[in-house]
CHARMM-style PDB file with segment names, atoms N, HN, CA, C and O in Angstrom:
ATOM      1  N   MET     1       0.777  -1.283   0.041  1.00  0.00      PROA
ATOM      2  CA  MET     1       0.129   0.008  -0.081  1.00  0.00      PROA
ATOM      3  C   MET     1       0.934   1.157  -0.232  1.00  0.00      PROA
ATOM      4  O   MET     1       2.079   1.227   0.215  1.00  0.00      PROA
ATOM      5  N   ASN     2       0.258   2.234  -0.970  1.00  0.00      PROA
ATOM      6  HN  ASN     2      -0.672   2.178  -1.334  1.00  0.00      PROA
ATOM      7  CA  ASN     2       0.981   3.668  -0.789  1.00  0.00      PROA
ATOM      8  C   ASN     2       0.673   4.583  -0.008  1.00  0.00      PROA
ATOM      9  O   ASN     2      -0.468   5.034  -0.098  1.00  0.00      PROA
ATOM     10  N   THR     3       1.787   5.244   1.197  1.00  0.00      PROA
ATOM     11  HN  THR     3       2.715   4.877   1.269  1.00  0.00      PROA
ATOM     12  CA  THR     3       1.449   6.452   1.355  1.00  0.00      PROA
ATOM     13  C   THR     3       1.127   7.562   0.535  1.00  0.00      PROA
ATOM     14  O   THR     3       1.501   7.711  -0.628  1.00  0.00      PROA
ATOM     15  N   ASN     4       0.319   8.441   1.283  1.00  0.00      PROA
ATOM     16  HN  ASN     4       0.015   8.321   2.228  1.00  0.00      PROA
ATOM     17  CA  ASN     4       0.305  10.060   0.675  1.00  0.00      PROA
ATOM     18  C   ASN     4       1.758  10.154   0.100  1.00  0.00      PROA
ATOM     19  O   ASN     4       2.096   9.973  -1.069  1.00  0.00      PROA
ATOM     20  N   GLN     5       2.557  10.482   1.191  1.00  0.00      PROA
ATOM     21  HN  GLN     5       2.282  10.629   2.141  1.00  0.00      PROA
ATOM     22  CA  GLN     5       3.779  11.002   0.852  1.00  0.00      PROA
ATOM     23  C   GLN     5       4.278   9.963  -0.137  1.00  0.00      PROA
ATOM     24  O   GLN     5       4.484  10.656  -1.134  1.00  0.00      PROA
ATOM     25  N   GLN     6       4.578   8.776  -0.442  1.00  0.00      PROA
ATOM     26  HN  GLN     6       4.410   8.213   0.368  1.00  0.00      PROA
ATOM     27  CA  GLN     6       5.158   8.136  -1.537  1.00  0.00      PROA
ATOM     28  C   GLN     6       4.665   8.489  -2.642  1.00  0.00      PROA
ATOM     29  O   GLN     6       5.491   8.733  -3.522  1.00  0.00      PROA
ATOM     30  N   GLN     7       2.863   8.676  -3.068  1.00  0.00      PROA
ATOM     31  HN  GLN     7       2.193   8.478  -2.353  1.00  0.00      PROA
ATOM     32  CA  GLN     7       2.549   9.104  -4.066  1.00  0.00      PROA
ATOM     33  C   GLN     7       3.112  10.448  -4.622  1.00  0.00      PROA
ATOM     34  O   GLN     7       3.399  10.655  -5.801  1.00  0.00      PROA
ATOM     35  N   LEU     8       3.233  11.395  -3.509  1.00  0.00      PROA
ATOM     36  HN  LEU     8       2.999  11.227  -2.552  1.00  0.00      PROA
ATOM     37  CA  LEU     8       3.465  12.639  -3.859  1.00  0.00      PROA
ATOM     38  C   LEU     8       4.797  12.894  -4.161  1.00  0.00      PROA
ATOM     39  O   LEU     8       5.148  13.859  -4.840  1.00  0.00      PROA
ATOM     40  N   GLU     9       5.658  11.956  -3.621  1.00  0.00      PROA
ATOM     41  HN  GLU     9       5.372  11.172  -3.070  1.00  0.00      PROA
ATOM     42  CA  GLU     9       6.890  11.349  -4.211  1.00  0.00      PROA
ATOM     43  C   GLU     9       7.263  11.301  -5.651  1.00  0.00      PROA
ATOM     44  O   GLU     9       8.111  11.955  -6.258  1.00  0.00      PROA
ATOM     45  N   HSD    10       6.384  10.315  -6.090  1.00  0.00      PROA
ATOM     46  HN  HSD    10       5.696   9.783  -5.597  1.00  0.00      PROA
ATOM     47  CA  HSD    10       6.234   9.931  -7.279  1.00  0.00      PROA
ATOM     48  C   HSD    10       5.601  10.739  -8.387  1.00  0.00      PROA
ATOM     49  O   HSD    10       5.911  10.583  -9.568  1.00  0.00      PROA
ATOM     50  N   VAL    11       4.774  11.539  -7.996  1.00  0.00      PROA
ATOM     51  HN  VAL    11       4.522  11.666  -7.037  1.00  0.00      PROA
ATOM     52  CA  VAL    11       4.396  12.743  -8.770  1.00  0.00      PROA
ATOM     53  C   VAL    11       5.310  13.478  -9.138  1.00  0.00      PROA
ATOM     54  O   VAL    11       5.597  13.587 -10.330  1.00  0.00      PROA
ATOM     55  N   LEU    12       6.225  14.412  -7.745  1.00  0.00      PROA
ATOM     56  HN  LEU    12       5.991  14.323  -6.777  1.00  0.00      PROA
ATOM     57  CA  LEU    12       7.276  14.602  -8.128  1.00  0.00      PROA
ATOM     58  C   LEU    12       8.279  14.437  -9.088  1.00  0.00      PROA
ATOM     59  O   LEU    12       8.757  15.188  -9.938  1.00  0.00      PROA
ATOM     60  N   ASP    13       8.512  13.137  -8.712  1.00  0.00      PROA
ATOM     61  HN  ASP    13       8.124  12.527  -8.021  1.00  0.00      PROA
ATOM     62  CA  ASP    13       9.457  12.711  -9.815  1.00  0.00      PROA
ATOM     63  C   ASP    13       9.088  12.454 -11.094  1.00  0.00      PROA
ATOM     64  O   ASP    13       9.897  12.436 -12.021  1.00  0.00      PROA
ATOM     65  N   LEU    14       7.678  12.211 -11.237  1.00  0.00      PROA
ATOM     66  HN  LEU    14       7.021  12.225 -10.484  1.00  0.00      PROA
ATOM     67  CA  LEU    14       7.301  12.269 -12.857  1.00  0.00      PROA
ATOM     68  C   LEU    14       7.169  13.676 -13.248  1.00  0.00      PROA
ATOM     69  O   LEU    14       7.342  14.058 -14.405  1.00  0.00      PROA
ATOM     70  N   LEU    15       6.905  14.329 -12.413  1.00  0.00      PROA
ATOM     71  HN  LEU    15       6.765  14.019 -11.473  1.00  0.00      PROA
ATOM     72  CA  LEU    15       6.903  16.217 -12.935  1.00  0.00      PROA
ATOM     73  C   LEU    15       8.416  16.745 -13.211  1.00  0.00      PROA
ATOM     74  O   LEU    15       8.742  17.486 -14.138  1.00  0.00      PROA
ATOM     75  N   CYS    16       9.328  16.170 -12.143  1.00  0.00      PROA
ATOM     76  HN  CYS    16       9.063  15.568 -11.390  1.00  0.00      PROA
ATOM     77  CA  CYS    16      10.718  16.535 -12.749  1.00  0.00      PROA
ATOM     78  C   CYS    16      11.233  16.108 -13.937  1.00  0.00      PROA
ATOM     79  O   CYS    16      11.937  16.840 -14.632  1.00  0.00      PROA
ATOM     80  N   GLN    17      10.846  14.607 -14.336  1.00  0.00      PROA
ATOM     81  HN  GLN    17      10.273  14.012 -13.772  1.00  0.00      PROA
ATOM     82  CA  GLN    17      11.138  14.359 -15.886  1.00  0.00      PROA
ATOM     83  C   GLN    17      10.649  15.268 -16.751  1.00  0.00      PROA
ATOM     84  O   GLN    17      11.396  15.609 -17.668  1.00  0.00      PROA
ATOM     85  N   LEU    18       9.372  15.832 -16.666  1.00  0.00      PROA
ATOM     86  HN  LEU    18       8.765  15.555 -15.921  1.00  0.00      PROA
ATOM     87  CA  LEU    18       8.566  16.654 -17.650  1.00  0.00      PROA
ATOM     88  C   LEU    18       9.241  17.685 -17.681  1.00  0.00      PROA
ATOM     89  O   LEU    18       9.518  17.977 -18.844  1.00  0.00      PROA
ATOM     90  N   ALA    19       9.660  18.418 -16.908  1.00  0.00      PROA
ATOM     91  HN  ALA    19       9.434  18.181 -15.963  1.00  0.00      PROA
ATOM     92  CA  ALA    19      10.382  19.536 -16.448  1.00  0.00      PROA
ATOM     93  C   ALA    19      11.810  19.555 -16.787  1.00  0.00      PROA
ATOM     94  O   ALA    19      12.324  20.604 -17.177  1.00  0.00      PROA
ATOM     95  N   ASP    20      12.502  18.455 -16.666  1.00  0.00      PROA
ATOM     96  HN  ASP    20      12.085  17.603 -16.349  1.00  0.00      PROA
ATOM     97  CA  ASP    20      14.068  18.319 -17.129  1.00  0.00      PROA
ATOM     98  C   ASP    20      14.631  18.954 -15.842  1.00  0.00      PROA
ATOM     99  O   ASP    20      15.598  19.715 -15.846  1.00  0.00      PROA
ATOM    100  N   ARG    21      14.031  18.626 -14.871  1.00  0.00      PROA
ATOM    101  HN  ARG    21      13.245  18.008 -14.867  1.00  0.00      PROA
ATOM    102  CA  ARG    21      14.379  19.416 -13.509  1.00  0.00      PROA
ATOM    103  C   ARG    21      15.370  18.104 -12.364  1.00  0.00      PROA
ATOM    104  O   ARG    21      14.734  17.410 -11.570  1.00  0.00      PROA
ATOM    105  N   GLN    22      16.524  18.010 -12.458  1.00  0.00      PROA
ATOM    106  HN  GLN    22      17.040  18.574 -13.103  1.00  0.00      PROA
ATOM    107  CA  GLN    22      17.402  17.147 -11.954  1.00  0.00      PROA
ATOM    108  C   GLN    22      17.357  17.929 -10.316  1.00  0.00      PROA
ATOM    109  O   GLN    22      17.863  19.011 -10.017  1.00  0.00      PROA
ATOM    110  N   ILE    23      16.635  17.050  -9.482  1.00  0.00      PROA
ATOM    111  HN  ILE    23      16.224  16.171  -9.725  1.00  0.00      PROA
ATOM    112  CA  ILE    23      16.578  17.333  -7.888  1.00  0.00      PROA
ATOM    113  C   ILE    23      17.095  16.436  -7.248  1.00  0.00      PROA
ATOM    114  O   ILE    23      17.404  15.444  -7.907  1.00  0.00      PROA
ATOM    115  N   THR    24      17.376  16.417  -5.830  1.00  0.00      PROA
ATOM    116  HN  THR    24      17.125  17.223  -5.294  1.00  0.00      PROA
ATOM    117  CA  THR    24      17.968  15.914  -4.775  1.00  0.00      PROA
ATOM    118  C   THR    24      16.991  16.312  -3.558  1.00  0.00      PROA
ATOM    119  O   THR    24      17.452  17.161  -2.795  1.00  0.00      PROA
ATOM    120  N   ILE    25      15.858  15.877  -3.306  1.00  0.00      PROA
ATOM    121  HN  ILE    25      15.483  15.188  -3.926  1.00  0.00      PROA
ATOM    122  CA  ILE    25      15.479  16.484  -1.759  1.00  0.00      PROA
ATOM    123  C   ILE    25      15.681  15.933  -0.357  1.00  0.00      PROA
ATOM    124  O   ILE    25      15.408  14.766  -0.078  1.00  0.00      PROA
ATOM    125  N   PHE    26      16.129  16.742   0.449  1.00  0.00      PROA
ATOM    126  HN  PHE    26      16.351  17.690   0.222  1.00  0.00      PROA
ATOM    127  CA  PHE    26      15.864  16.353   1.769  1.00  0.00      PROA
ATOM    128  C   PHE    26      15.093  16.823   2.652  1.00  0.00      PROA
ATOM    129  O   PHE    26      15.161  17.975   3.081  1.00  0.00      PROA
ATOM    130  N   LEU    27      14.191  15.868   3.046  1.00  0.00      PROA
ATOM    131  HN  LEU    27      14.136  14.932   2.698  1.00  0.00      PROA
ATOM    132  CA  LEU    27      13.024  15.863   3.604  1.00  0.00      PROA
ATOM    133  C   LEU    27      13.071  16.811   4.989  1.00  0.00      PROA
ATOM    134  O   LEU    27      14.122  16.443   5.516  1.00  0.00      PROA
ATOM    135  N   PRO    28      12.577  17.672   5.713  1.00  0.00      PROA
ATOM    136  CA  PRO    28      12.654  18.133   6.700  1.00  0.00      PROA
ATOM    137  C   PRO    28      12.526  16.782   7.774  1.00  0.00      PROA
ATOM    138  O   PRO    28      11.772  15.843   7.521  1.00  0.00      PROA
ATOM    139  N   ALA    29      13.247  16.831   8.809  1.00  0.00      PROA
ATOM    140  HN  ALA    29      13.860  17.595   9.014  1.00  0.00      PROA
ATOM    141  CA  ALA    29      13.228  16.253  10.229  1.00  0.00      PROA
ATOM    142  C   ALA    29      11.928  15.888  10.655  1.00  0.00      PROA
ATOM    143  O   ALA    29      11.620  14.723  10.910  1.00  0.00      PROA
ATOM    144  N   ASP    30      10.971  17.085  10.758  1.00  0.00      PROA
ATOM    145  HN  ASP    30      11.221  18.031  10.551  1.00  0.00      PROA
ATOM    146  CA  ASP    30       9.676  16.941  11.190  1.00  0.00      PROA
ATOM    147  C   ASP    30       9.050  16.172  10.638  1.00  0.00      PROA
ATOM    148  O   ASP    30       9.474  16.320   9.492  1.00  0.00      PROA
ATOM    149  N   LYS    31       8.182  15.281  10.582  1.00  0.00      PROA
ATOM    150  HN  LYS    31       7.837  15.161  11.513  1.00  0.00      PROA
ATOM    151  CA  LYS    31       7.244  14.531  10.030  1.00  0.00      PROA
ATOM    152  C   LYS    31       6.149  15.292   9.557  1.00  0.00      PROA
ATOM    153  O   LYS    31       5.702  15.131   8.422  1.00  0.00      PROA
ATOM    154  N   LYS    32       5.795  15.929  10.183  1.00  0.00      PROA
ATOM    155  HN  LYS    32       6.159  16.059  11.105  1.00  0.00      PROA
ATOM    156  CA  LYS    32       4.437  17.018   9.595  1.00  0.00      PROA
ATOM    157  C   LYS    32       5.001  18.137   8.738  1.00  0.00      PROA
ATOM    158  O   LYS    32       4.230  18.879   8.128  1.00  0.00      PROA
ATOM    159  N   GLU    33       6.027  18.253   8.683  1.00  0.00      PROA
ATOM    160  HN  GLU    33       6.653  17.651   9.178  1.00  0.00      PROA
ATOM    161  CA  GLU    33       6.667  19.324   7.494  1.00  0.00      PROA
ATOM    162  C   GLU    33       6.976  18.617   6.415  1.00  0.00      PROA
ATOM    163  O   GLU    33       7.099  19.364   5.444  1.00  0.00      PROA
ATOM    164  N   GLN    34       7.211  17.149   6.090  1.00  0.00      PROA
ATOM    165  HN  GLN    34       7.112  16.542   6.879  1.00  0.00      PROA
ATOM    166  CA  GLN    34       7.236  16.577   5.131  1.00  0.00      PROA
ATOM    167  C   GLN    34       6.493  16.733   3.923  1.00  0.00      PROA
ATOM    168  O   GLN    34       6.998  17.042   2.844  1.00  0.00      PROA
ATOM    169  N   ILE    35       5.263  16.511   4.130  1.00  0.00      PROA
ATOM    170  HN  ILE    35       4.853  16.260   5.007  1.00  0.00      PROA
ATOM    171  CA  ILE    35       4.153  16.403   3.143  1.00  0.00      PROA
ATOM    172  C   ILE    35       4.434  18.106   2.466  1.00  0.00      PROA
ATOM    173  O   ILE    35       4.825  18.385   1.333  1.00  0.00      PROA
ATOM    174  N   PRO    36       4.108  18.982   3.511  1.00  0.00      PROA
ATOM    175  CA  PRO    36       4.087  20.559   2.880  1.00  0.00      PROA
ATOM    176  C   PRO    36       5.664  20.739   1.876  1.00  0.00      PROA
ATOM    177  O   PRO    36       5.800  21.349   0.816  1.00  0.00      PROA
ATOM    178  N   TYR    37       6.615  20.033   2.603  1.00  0.00      PROA
ATOM    179  HN  TYR    37       6.504  19.538   3.464  1.00  0.00      PROA
ATOM    180  CA  TYR    37       7.650  20.521   1.592  1.00  0.00      PROA
ATOM    181  C   TYR    37       7.653  19.655   0.002  1.00  0.00      PROA
ATOM    182  O   TYR    37       8.018  20.080  -1.094  1.00  0.00      PROA
ATOM    183  N   ILE    38       7.198  18.548   0.312  1.00  0.00      PROA
ATOM    184  HN  ILE    38       6.902  18.202   1.202  1.00  0.00      PROA
ATOM    185  CA  ILE    38       6.809  18.242  -1.211  1.00  0.00      PROA
ATOM    186  C   ILE    38       6.063  18.584  -2.005  1.00  0.00      PROA
ATOM    187  O   ILE    38       6.284  18.516  -3.214  1.00  0.00      PROA
ATOM    188  N   LYS    39       4.880  19.083  -1.414  1.00  0.00      PROA
ATOM    189  HN  LYS    39       4.700  19.138  -0.432  1.00  0.00      PROA
ATOM    190  CA  LYS    39       3.961  19.897  -2.100  1.00  0.00      PROA
ATOM    191  C   LYS    39       4.474  20.891  -3.068  1.00  0.00      PROA
ATOM    192  O   LYS    39       4.170  21.016  -4.254  1.00  0.00      PROA
ATOM    193  N   LYS    40       5.572  21.795  -2.123  1.00  0.00      PROA
ATOM    194  HN  LYS    40       5.819  21.694  -1.159  1.00  0.00      PROA
ATOM    195  CA  LYS    40       5.783  23.242  -2.507  1.00  0.00      PROA
ATOM    196  C   LYS    40       7.055  22.865  -3.484  1.00  0.00      PROA
ATOM    197  O   LYS    40       7.467  23.821  -4.141  1.00  0.00      PROA
ATOM    198  N   GLU    41       7.724  21.639  -3.672  1.00  0.00      PROA
ATOM    199  HN  GLU    41       7.390  20.862  -3.138  1.00  0.00      PROA
ATOM    200  CA  GLU    41       8.562  21.121  -4.790  1.00  0.00      PROA
ATOM    201  C   GLU    41       7.747  20.962  -5.960  1.00  0.00      PROA
ATOM    202  O   GLU    41       8.200  21.204  -7.079  1.00  0.00      PROA
ATOM    203  N   ILE    42       6.548  20.562  -5.765  1.00  0.00      PROA
ATOM    204  HN  ILE    42       6.181  20.365  -4.856  1.00  0.00      PROA
ATOM    205  CA  ILE    42       5.470  20.083  -6.806  1.00  0.00      PROA
ATOM    206  C   ILE    42       4.956  21.458  -7.383  1.00  0.00      PROA
ATOM    207  O   ILE    42       4.761  21.444  -8.598  1.00  0.00      PROA
ATOM    208  N   ILE    43       4.799  22.192  -6.975  1.00  0.00      PROA
ATOM    209  HN  ILE    43       4.957  22.203  -5.988  1.00  0.00      PROA
ATOM    210  CA  ILE    43       4.302  23.581  -7.319  1.00  0.00      PROA
ATOM    211  C   ILE    43       5.911  24.317  -8.184  1.00  0.00      PROA
ATOM    212  O   ILE    43       5.836  24.868  -9.282  1.00  0.00      PROA
ATOM    213  N   LYS    44       6.919  24.199  -7.597  1.00  0.00      PROA
ATOM    214  HN  LYS    44       6.980  23.751  -6.705  1.00  0.00      PROA
ATOM    215  CA  LYS    44       7.869  24.925  -8.256  1.00  0.00      PROA
ATOM    216  C   LYS    44       8.009  23.870  -9.258  1.00  0.00      PROA
ATOM    217  O   LYS    44       7.588  24.411 -10.281  1.00  0.00      PROA
ATOM    218  N   THR    45       8.290  22.904  -9.501  1.00  0.00      PROA
ATOM    219  HN  THR    45       8.632  22.465  -8.671  1.00  0.00      PROA
ATOM    220  CA  THR    45       8.199  22.172 -10.571  1.00  0.00      PROA
ATOM    221  C   THR    45       7.575  22.165 -11.915  1.00  0.00      PROA
ATOM    222  O   THR    45       8.035  22.036 -13.050  1.00  0.00      PROA
ATOM    223  N   LEU    46       5.899  22.417 -11.243  1.00  0.00      PROA
ATOM    224  HN  LEU    46       5.525  22.522 -10.321  1.00  0.00      PROA
ATOM    225  CA  LEU    46       4.891  22.951 -12.215  1.00  0.00      PROA
ATOM    226  C   LEU    46       5.329  24.018 -12.876  1.00  0.00      PROA
ATOM    227  O   LEU    46       5.273  23.939 -14.103  1.00  0.00      PROA
ATOM    228  N   ASP    47       5.856  25.237 -12.288  1.00  0.00      PROA
ATOM    229  HN  ASP    47       5.902  25.301 -11.291  1.00  0.00      PROA
ATOM    230  CA  ASP    47       6.432  25.948 -13.160  1.00  0.00      PROA
ATOM    231  C   ASP    47       7.492  26.282 -13.894  1.00  0.00      PROA
ATOM    232  O   ASP    47       7.770  27.324 -14.487  1.00  0.00      PROA
ATOM    233  N   LYS    48       8.155  25.071 -13.758  1.00  0.00      PROA
ATOM    234  HN  LYS    48       7.929  24.224 -13.276  1.00  0.00      PROA
ATOM    235  CA  LYS    48       9.249  24.614 -15.069  1.00  0.00      PROA
ATOM    236  C   LYS    48       9.053  23.511 -15.945  1.00  0.00      PROA
ATOM    237  O   LYS    48       9.907  22.863 -16.551  1.00  0.00      PROA
ATOM    238  N   ILE    49       7.721  23.371 -15.933  1.00  0.00      PROA
ATOM    239  HN  ILE    49       7.028  23.897 -15.441  1.00  0.00      PROA
ATOM    240  CA  ILE    49       7.292  22.579 -17.107  1.00  0.00      PROA
ATOM    241  C   ILE    49       6.997  23.500 -18.438  1.00  0.00      PROA
ATOM    242  O   ILE    49       6.239  24.468 -18.377  1.00  0.00      PROA
ATOM    243  N   PRO    50       7.498  23.205 -19.341  1.00  0.00      PROA
ATOM    244  CA  PRO    50       7.190  23.906 -20.586  1.00  0.00      PROA
ATOM    245  C   PRO    50       5.975  23.951 -21.215  1.00  0.00      PROA
ATOM    246  O   PRO    50       5.467  22.830 -21.222  1.00  0.00      PROA
ATOM    247  N   ASP    51       5.068  25.069 -21.927  1.00  0.00      PROA
ATOM    248  HN  ASP    51       5.481  25.980 -21.921  1.00  0.00      PROA
ATOM    249  CA  ASP    51       3.841  24.966 -22.146  1.00  0.00      PROA
ATOM    250  C   ASP    51       3.281  23.682 -22.890  1.00  0.00      PROA
ATOM    251  O   ASP    51       2.189  23.171 -22.640  1.00  0.00      PROA
ATOM    252  N   TYR    52       4.306  23.173 -23.968  1.00  0.00      PROA
ATOM    253  HN  TYR    52       5.193  23.588 -24.171  1.00  0.00      PROA
ATOM    254  CA  TYR    52       4.301  21.999 -24.440  1.00  0.00      PROA
ATOM    255  C   TYR    52       5.038  20.994 -24.389  1.00  0.00      PROA
ATOM    256  O   TYR    52       6.249  21.177 -24.510  1.00  0.00      PROA
ATOM    257  N   VAL    53       4.543  19.701 -24.203  1.00  0.00      PROA
ATOM    258  HN  VAL    53       3.559  19.553 -24.104  1.00  0.00      PROA
ATOM    259  CA  VAL    53       5.292  18.798 -23.881  1.00  0.00      PROA
ATOM    260  C   VAL    53       4.643  17.293 -25.060  1.00  0.00      PROA
ATOM    261  O   VAL    53       3.491  16.914 -25.269  1.00  0.00      PROA
ATOM    262  N   ASP    54       5.695  16.888 -25.487  1.00  0.00      PROA
ATOM    263  HN  ASP    54       6.631  17.196 -25.317  1.00  0.00      PROA
ATOM    264  CA  ASP    54       5.274  16.156 -26.769  1.00  0.00      PROA
ATOM    265  C   ASP    54       4.456  14.526 -25.825  1.00  0.00      PROA
ATOM    266  O   ASP    54       4.971  13.748 -25.023  1.00  0.00      PROA
ATOM    267  N   PRO    55       3.366  14.565 -26.278  1.00  0.00      PROA
ATOM    268  CA  PRO    55       2.585  13.440 -25.376  1.00  0.00      PROA
ATOM    269  C   PRO    55       3.533  11.926 -25.592  1.00  0.00      PROA
ATOM    270  O   PRO    55       3.500  11.003 -24.779  1.00  0.00      PROA
ATOM    271  N   SER    56       4.330  11.926 -26.827  1.00  0.00      PROA
ATOM    272  HN  SER    56       4.357  12.676 -27.487  1.00  0.00      PROA
ATOM    273  CA  SER    56       4.679  10.554 -26.814  1.00  0.00      PROA
ATOM    274  C   SER    56       5.722  10.374 -25.845  1.00  0.00      PROA
ATOM    275  O   SER    56       6.100   9.218 -25.656  1.00  0.00      PROA
ATOM    276  N   VAL    57       6.421  11.590 -25.000  1.00  0.00      PROA
ATOM    277  HN  VAL    57       6.114  12.530 -25.155  1.00  0.00      PROA
ATOM    278  CA  VAL    57       7.358  11.428 -24.010  1.00  0.00      PROA
ATOM    279  C   VAL    57       6.292  11.361 -22.946  1.00  0.00      PROA
ATOM    280  O   VAL    57       6.725  10.667 -22.026  1.00  0.00      PROA
ATOM    281  N   ILE    58       5.261  11.731 -22.735  1.00  0.00      PROA
ATOM    282  HN  ILE    58       4.910  12.295 -23.482  1.00  0.00      PROA
ATOM    283  CA  ILE    58       4.654  11.431 -21.614  1.00  0.00      PROA
ATOM    284  C   ILE    58       4.112   9.501 -21.378  1.00  0.00      PROA
ATOM    285  O   ILE    58       4.217   8.670 -20.476  1.00  0.00      PROA
ATOM    286  N   ALA    59       3.590   9.533 -22.641  1.00  0.00      PROA
ATOM    287  HN  ALA    59       3.505  10.209 -23.373  1.00  0.00      PROA
ATOM    288  CA  ALA    59       3.315   8.020 -22.739  1.00  0.00      PROA
ATOM    289  C   ALA    59       4.182   7.098 -22.647  1.00  0.00      PROA
ATOM    290  O   ALA    59       3.770   6.034 -22.186  1.00  0.00      PROA
ATOM    291  N   ILE    60       5.358   7.169 -22.967  1.00  0.00      PROA
ATOM    292  HN  ILE    60       5.693   8.034 -23.342  1.00  0.00      PROA
ATOM    293  CA  ILE    60       6.703   6.375 -22.512  1.00  0.00      PROA
ATOM    294  C   ILE    60       6.794   6.519 -21.252  1.00  0.00      PROA
ATOM    295  O   ILE    60       6.889   5.441 -20.666  1.00  0.00      PROA
ATOM    296  N   GLN    61       6.803   7.529 -20.522  1.00  0.00      PROA
ATOM    297  HN  GLN    61       6.725   8.405 -20.998  1.00  0.00      PROA
ATOM    298  CA  GLN    61       7.289   7.737 -19.154  1.00  0.00      PROA
ATOM    299  C   GLN    61       5.888   6.807 -18.227  1.00  0.00      PROA
ATOM    300  O   GLN    61       6.081   6.003 -17.315  1.00  0.00      PROA
ATOM    301  N   HSD    62       4.697   7.167 -18.722  1.00  0.00      PROA
ATOM    302  HN  HSD    62       4.540   7.820 -19.464  1.00  0.00      PROA
ATOM    303  CA  HSD    62       3.491   6.523 -18.143  1.00  0.00      PROA
ATOM    304  C   HSD    62       3.569   5.096 -18.149  1.00  0.00      PROA
ATOM    305  O   HSD    62       3.299   4.454 -17.134  1.00  0.00      PROA
ATOM    306  N   ASP    63       3.987   4.446 -19.426  1.00  0.00      PROA
ATOM    307  HN  ASP    63       4.206   4.967 -20.251  1.00  0.00      PROA
ATOM    308  CA  ASP    63       4.005   3.020 -19.456  1.00  0.00      PROA
ATOM    309  C   ASP    63       5.157   2.289 -18.844  1.00  0.00      PROA
ATOM    310  O   ASP    63       5.129   1.082 -18.603  1.00  0.00      PROA
ATOM    311  N   ASN    64       6.216   3.111 -18.592  1.00  0.00      PROA
ATOM    312  HN  ASN    64       6.239   4.092 -18.788  1.00  0.00      PROA
ATOM    313  CA  ASN    64       7.310   2.438 -18.300  1.00  0.00      PROA
ATOM    314  C   ASN    64       7.656   2.576 -16.562  1.00  0.00      PROA
ATOM    315  O   ASN    64       8.178   1.669 -15.914  1.00  0.00      PROA
ATOM    316  N   TRP    65       7.256   3.852 -16.022  1.00  0.00      PROA
ATOM    317  HN  TRP    65       6.832   4.588 -16.549  1.00  0.00      PROA
ATOM    318  CA  TRP    65       7.354   3.513 -14.492  1.00  0.00      PROA
ATOM    319  C   TRP    65       6.113   4.111 -13.669  1.00  0.00      PROA
ATOM    320  O   TRP    65       6.033   3.848 -12.469  1.00  0.00      PROA
ATOM    321  N   LEU    66       5.084   4.961 -14.329  1.00  0.00      PROA
ATOM    322  HN  LEU    66       5.148   5.175 -15.303  1.00  0.00      PROA
ATOM    323  CA  LEU    66       4.445   5.510 -13.385  1.00  0.00      PROA
ATOM    324  C   LEU    66       3.712   4.296 -12.730  1.00  0.00      PROA
ATOM    325  O   LEU    66       3.443   4.551 -11.556  1.00  0.00      PROA
ATOM    326  N   PHE    67       3.366   3.238 -13.068  1.00  0.00      PROA
ATOM    327  HN  PHE    67       3.585   3.031 -14.022  1.00  0.00      PROA
ATOM    328  CA  PHE    67       2.589   2.408 -12.376  1.00  0.00      PROA
ATOM    329  C   PHE    67       3.498   0.984 -11.971  1.00  0.00      PROA
ATOM    330  O   PHE    67       3.027   0.212 -11.135  1.00  0.00      PROA
ATOM    331  N   ASN    68       4.868   0.689 -12.643  1.00  0.00      PROA
ATOM    332  HN  ASN    68       5.250   1.316 -13.322  1.00  0.00      PROA
ATOM    333  CA  ASN    68       5.350  -0.225 -12.370  1.00  0.00      PROA
ATOM    334  C   ASN    68       5.992  -0.198 -10.789  1.00  0.00      PROA
ATOM    335  O   ASN    68       5.938  -1.099  -9.952  1.00  0.00      PROA
ATOM    336  N   ASP    69       6.425   0.731 -10.711  1.00  0.00      PROA
ATOM    337  HN  ASP    69       6.469   1.463 -11.391  1.00  0.00      PROA
ATOM    338  CA  ASP    69       7.108   1.457  -9.049  1.00  0.00      PROA
ATOM    339  C   ASP    69       6.248   0.679  -8.350  1.00  0.00      PROA
ATOM    340  O   ASP    69       6.637  -0.247  -7.638  1.00  0.00      PROA
ATOM    341  N   TYR    70       4.835   1.049  -8.526  1.00  0.00      PROA
ATOM    342  HN  TYR    70       4.519   1.801  -9.105  1.00  0.00      PROA
ATOM    343  CA  TYR    70       3.627   0.824  -7.044  1.00  0.00      PROA
ATOM    344  C   TYR    70       2.803  -0.555  -7.447  1.00  0.00      PROA
ATOM    345  O   TYR    70       1.575  -0.635  -7.409  1.00  0.00      PROA
ATOM    346  N   GLU    71       3.606  -1.522  -7.801  1.00  0.00      PROA
ATOM    347  HN  GLU    71       4.603  -1.457  -7.832  1.00  0.00      PROA
ATOM    348  CA  GLU    71       2.803  -2.710  -7.923  1.00  0.00      PROA
ATOM    349  C   GLU    71       2.576  -3.174  -6.339  1.00  0.00      PROA
ATOM    350  O   GLU    71       3.476  -2.990  -5.519  1.00  0.00      PROA
ATOM    351  N   GLU    72       1.030  -3.925  -5.885  1.00  0.00      PROA
ATOM    352  HN  GLU    72       0.299  -4.074  -6.551  1.00  0.00      PROA
ATOM    353  CA  GLU    72       0.812  -4.026  -4.845  1.00  0.00      PROA
ATOM    354  C   GLU    72       1.248  -5.837  -5.009  1.00  0.00      PROA
ATOM    355  OT1 GLU    72       1.185  -6.579  -4.029  1.00  0.00      PROA
TER     356      GLU     72
END
């Protein structure tokens, strides 16, 4: 089962691929601050995504790892 945090981390990873953003995040030590931190990084990454993304790139990423990482 996936936690909300794992799902958000996965979303961030996908968005970073689309934005061509290479990042390493260091989560805050306080557990209550971790999800808000990831959400802020998602928003920063969304602003870096170009207005046009080739749909074939999204489809390849989707097929290759969007679902494969989180099989139950």
